[in-house]
N, C-alpha and C positions, 0 to 999 in steps of 0.2 A: 979730683983728677982721675983717681982710679975708677970712679963710677963712670966718668966720661969715656975712658978707654974701653971699659967693658961694653958700653952702649955702642961705640963705634964698631967693635968686634961683632956684636949682635947684628947691627945693620948690614955689615958686609957679608955676614954669614947668611942672613935672610936673602939679601940680594943675589948672592951666589946660588942659593937654592932656586930662586925664581928664574935666573938665567939658565940653570941646568934643566929645569922643567921645560922652559920654552924651547931650548935646543932639542930636548928629547921629543917634544911634540912635533917640531919641525921635521924630524927625521922619521916620523911614523910611516911605515911602508904604505904606499898607495898601490892599488892594482893597476896593471897594464890592461888596456882595452884595445883589441883588434877588431875592426869592423870590415868585413868583406862583402862588397855589394856587387852582385851580378846584374847584367843587363838583359831584360826580356827573357825571363826564365820561368817556365810554368811550374805550378805546384806539384804536379805528378811527373816531372821530367827527370828525376834522379833515379838511380838504381837502388835506392833505399826508400821504403814506404815513408811518406810524410805523415801518414796516420797509421800507426801500427795495427789498428783495428780495421783498416780498410784496405783490402788487397788490391784495389784499383788505383791506389794513390802512389803508383810506382811506374816507371817506364818499362816497357817490354822489349827495349832495344838498347837504350843508352847504358853507359858504364861510368859511374862516378864513385870509385872505391874510396877516395880520400874524404869526400863529403859523407860517405857512409860511415867511415871510421869516426869522423867528427860527431855524427849523430849518436854513435855507440858510446862515445865519451861523455855526451851531454844530453840535452833535452831538445826534443822536436816540439815546436809550437804549431800544433796541427791547424789552428785557426789564426795563423799569422798573416797580416794584411799589409801590402804596400800602401803607401799614402794615396797613390793615384794610379790611374790606368796607363799613364805615360811617364816618361823619365823625368823631365825637368821639374814639374810640380812635386813629384815624389821626392826628389833630392833636396829641393828647397824646404819641404816639410821636415825632413830629417834634421837639417841644419838648424832650424829654429824651434822645433817642437810644436808646430802649429799645423792645422789642417790647410790643405790647398784652398778650400772654400774661404777661409779667413784671409789668406794671403793674396787672393785674387790671382789673376793671370796677367792681363795687360798692365795692371798697376803695380805688380810686384816690385819691379825695378825701382819705382819711386818710393814705395812705402817700406821696403825692407833692405835697402842698401846699407850695410853696416858702417859705411863711411859717413853716412849722412843721417842715420837714424839711431835710436837707442836700443834696437832689438838685439838681444844677446844671443850669440851663436854658440854652437856646441863646444868648439875649442876654447873660446873665451870663458865659458862656464867652468870648464875643467881647470883652467889656469887660475881662476878666482878661488877655487877650492884649494889648490896647491900650485904656486908659481913654478914649482920644479917640473911640472908636467911639460913634456915636449910633445908636439903634435905634428903630424904629417898627413897629407892627402895626396895619394898618387893615383893617376888614371883620369877617368872621365869626370869632369866637374859639371859642366852643362847647366849652370844656373840661368843662363841667357838673361843676365841682368846687369852686366857691365862691371862686375867686381870679381876679384880673384880669390883663391883660397887664402893667400896671405892677407888680403883685405879683411877676410872673415876671421882672422886670428890664427891661422895655421903657420907653423914655423917653416915648414918645407912643403913643396908641392910641385906638380908638373905644369902649373899655370891654369889659365882659363881655357880648358880643353873641352872638346865636344866629340860627337860621333866621328867626325872626319879624321881626328887624330889617331883613331884606331883602324881606319879604313885604308885600303889600297886601290879602291875603285872610285872613279869620279862619275861614271854614268849610272844614275840611280835606276834607270830602266832595267839594268842587268843585275841589280843587287840580290835578287832572290833566285837567280839562275846561274850566275857565275860562281866559280869556286877557285880559290887561290891556295896553292901549296906554299906555305910559309914556315920557316924555322922558328919564327917568333910570332905565332898567330895572334892577332888582335893585341899585340904587345904584352900578352899575358905573362910570359917568362921574364920580360924586362921589369914588369911591375913587381914580380916576385923577388927579383934581385934587388931592386931598390928598397923594397920593404925589408928584406933581410939585412941589407946594409944599415938601414935606419935602426933596426932593433939591436944589431951588434953595437952600434955607437952608443945607444942609450944605456945598454947593459954595462958597457965599459965605463961610462960616466956615472952610473948609479942613479939615472933619472927615470922616474915613471913615465910612461908614454901612452898616447892615444894615436893609433895608426889606422887610417881609413884607406882601403885598397878598393877603388871603384873601377871594376873591370869594364872594358869595352865589349867583351864577349858576354852574351851570345847574340848581341845585336848584329844584324846583317851590315856589311857584306860577310860572306862565309869564308873563313880562313882556317886552315889546320895544317899540321905537319904532314908531309907526304906519307910517312909510315903509318900515321893514324888514319889518314884517308884510306889507305889500302886495307887496314885492319877492318874498318866498318864496311867497306865495299864488299868484303868477302864474308860478312856475317849475315845470317838469316834475319830479314827484316821483321819488325813487330807489326801487330795489327794496328796499334795506335801510333807508334813512332817508327817511321820507315825512311827517314831522310838521312842517308849515310854521311854526307858532308857536315850537316848540323851535328850529328852524333859525334863526329870526329872533333869538331870545334869544342863541344862541351867536354869531351874527354881530355882535350889539351888544357882547357880551363881548369878542370879538376886536378890535373897533374901540377899545374902552376900553384894552385892552392895547397897541394900537398907539400910543395917545397917550403912554403911559409910555415905550415904546421910542423914540419920536420925541424925547421930552424928554432921554433919555440922550444921544442924538446931539447935540441942540442945546446941551447943557451941556458938550460936549466931553469926556465922561468914559467913553466907550465902551471905550477902550483900558485902563481900569483898573477895569472893572465886570463882574462875573459876573451873568448873568441865568438863573435857574432857573425852569422852568415844569413843573408837574405837576398831577394831580387828587388829591383826598383819597380817592377810591374810584372804581370803575367806574360807568358809567351804568346806569340801570334796564334790565332785559332786554327789556321792551316798554314802550310808552307808551299807556295806563297799564300799570303792572306787573301780574303775575299772581301768584296765591297758590301755584301748583305750580311755583315757580321752580327747584326742584332736579331736575325731570324732564329726561330726555335731549332734546337739541334736536330730534330726529326726531319727537317727540310733538306738537310745536306746529303743524306744517304751514305755518309762515312763518318767515322769516329773523329771527334775534334782532338787536337793535340793535347789539350788540357783535361781531357776526360779523366775522371767522371764529372769534372766541373764544366760549366757552360761558358762559351765565349772565350775571349782572350784579350790581349792588349787592345787598348782604345775603348773598352767598354767596362762598365761597373758590375757586370755579371762576375760571379766568383772566379772564373778563369782569367779575368783581367786584373784582379786585385789580390786574390789569395795566392800566396807565393811560398816557396820553400823557406823555412825559417828555423835555424838551428843555433843553439847557444851551448857552449861548453866552458867550464872554468871552475874555480874553487867553490865548493858548497853545492854544486849542481850534481844531482844523482845521475850516474852514467846510465844510458839507455832509457831515460825517462821521457815522458811526453806530457803535454798540457793542452787541453781544449779551451782554455781561457782565451778569448779574442784579444790579440795585441796588434799594434800597428806601428808604422814608421814614425808617427809623431810621438810615440811613447819612448823612443830611444833616448832622447836628450835627458828627460827626468830619470830614466833607468840608469844611464851612465853616471849621472850625478849621484844617485843613491849608492851605486857600487863604489864610487870614488870617495864616499864618506861625506858628501855635501848635503846641504839642506836648502829647500826653497827659500828664496828671499821674500816672497810675497809681493814683489813689485813687478815680476815678469808676467807677460801674457802668454800662457801656454794652454794648449788643448790636450796634451798628453799627460799620462801618469806613469809612475814607475811600476814595472813588473818584476823588480828585483826580488821581492818577497816570494813571488810565484816560482822564480828560478831556484830559490833556496828552500822551498817548501814542497818539493817533489811535484810541482805543477799545480798545486792547489792554491786557492785564494781568489782575489779580485783586484782589478786595477782601479785605483781611485783617481778619476778624471773630473774636471769641472763639469763635463757633460757625460751623462751615463751612457748614452748611445754613441756609436761611431757613425760619423757623417762624411760621405764622400761626394765630390762633385766633379763632373767631367766637363771642362770648358771645350766646347766644340760648336761652331755655328750651325752645323748641319744637324746634329742630334744631341743638343745639350741635355744632360740628365744627372740626377742626384740619387743617392742611395743612403738609407739609414738602416743600421743593424742594431737591434736591441735584443740581447739574448739570442734565442734561436730564430727570431723573425727578422726578415729583411724586406724592406719596401723600396721599390725603384720608381722614380717619377720622371717621365719623359716630358720636358717642358713644352716643346713645340707641338706635339701631338695631343698632349693632355692624358696620355695613357699612363696608368698606374698598375704596378704588379706587386704581388705579395707572395713570399715564399717562406716555408718552414725549413730552415737549413739543417735542422737535426735529422729530419727524415728525407729531405730532398736537397742535398748539397749541389746537385746538378741543375737546380732551378728549372725543372721541367714542368711542374704543375703550379700554375697561378691560382692561388686559393682566395683571391680577393673577394669573390662573390660569396664565399662561405664565411669569411671573417671580416665583414665590412666595418664593424666597430673597431677592431684592432687596426685595420688599415687607416681609418680616419684618425685614430689616436697617433699612429706613427707619422702620418703625413703632417699633422699639426706640429708634432715635435720637430720634424725636419724643417718645416717652414719657419718655425720660431727660431731655430738655431741659425738658419741662413739670414734671417732678418737681423739677428743680433750681431753676427760677425761680418756680414757683407750686405747691408740693406740695398745697395745699388744693384747687386746681382739679382736679388729676389724681386726688386721693383721692375727690372728688365722683363721678367716673365709675367708681370701684371697679376701677381698673386695677392689676394686680399690679406 
């Protein structure tokens, strides 16, 4: 009998230890992640150099002091790429960690609707790591696929929103010429308030959170506070940036972002919160944009808005896809930078790594985590299924694809058959096509591009009648 009693005591003691260990593991602190996504913003549009070694990578007119402070606190990813040259495919790519080429364009709604398919979304991934995560998406959604943020796994959102939810103009012919004085331009300050309220509630409840703030700015139409419009109307224009209303809208966006950054500090969570900032694609090449946007920069007789980069939104030249990309948070060296190429489809695996999760091996991802680069002073590499970065622009008039492998970038225009090759290390502005000098490299990159497209979207490549 005594032996039995001792055995029972031992069993209960061991069970108690197991329960205690389990409870302790369940309460392991998870980092908060804030992802701020701007709309249509060029790589060199901030008042802080996006590349500390390139004096051209900064605006000569705009003022973005809060984003400059974020860069000083963290890391600038000097070769940070949006997933696409326009908004919807870029946002879809972030949500699923896949390239727009894989996801398709017309067929995306059928193949990636989280209500009817098994594709795992970013918020679902985080909740699988830890069900305590609370997730919110405020602002522009714009999947154009018939499902809402809640359908994709978010706990809170503004719904299935698009550009019009941030606009005050209905006549599209005036969107690049009309200017609107608004106290809440592009709803930027409303988004900041909603974000701050969400953070307050999660901190009060002790819940880790993922917060995505998808701003409507700086997509046209142009809105800014009256005082901000006056400020830039009276400021000497730059040679590159000279549009006062746009500068005012960007400055108001920066102020709204500053309110979120200040709230993180006030809540005392900065030491356990990662803050990511990037744009969904580059800015327009001119304001207003031009129709011959694929032309060489020398043909325009004036400096492009994304200078020193070529082109802008709608094209796969660097000005259309290389964007401001800043990350701050625990373990990231203040004032650091990294030239390792990263892109929008890398965010999901990066967030997973930062949250302490591991790949299941069952998902179909194109991205890789760059968490180690963030914590290793910008050094290292991103381990992706495909070594190169492949971009595709769905457009019936000028469909084209690009592949970036190291410093070399090849662009293939499918209707004209034209192919261009650039060395981005010495020519980030893509002004000198070196394809005639490096034909073997061009052939290798084009084979790599075609092979990837055939693998992820054979219908697409068959459309272009490529062998």
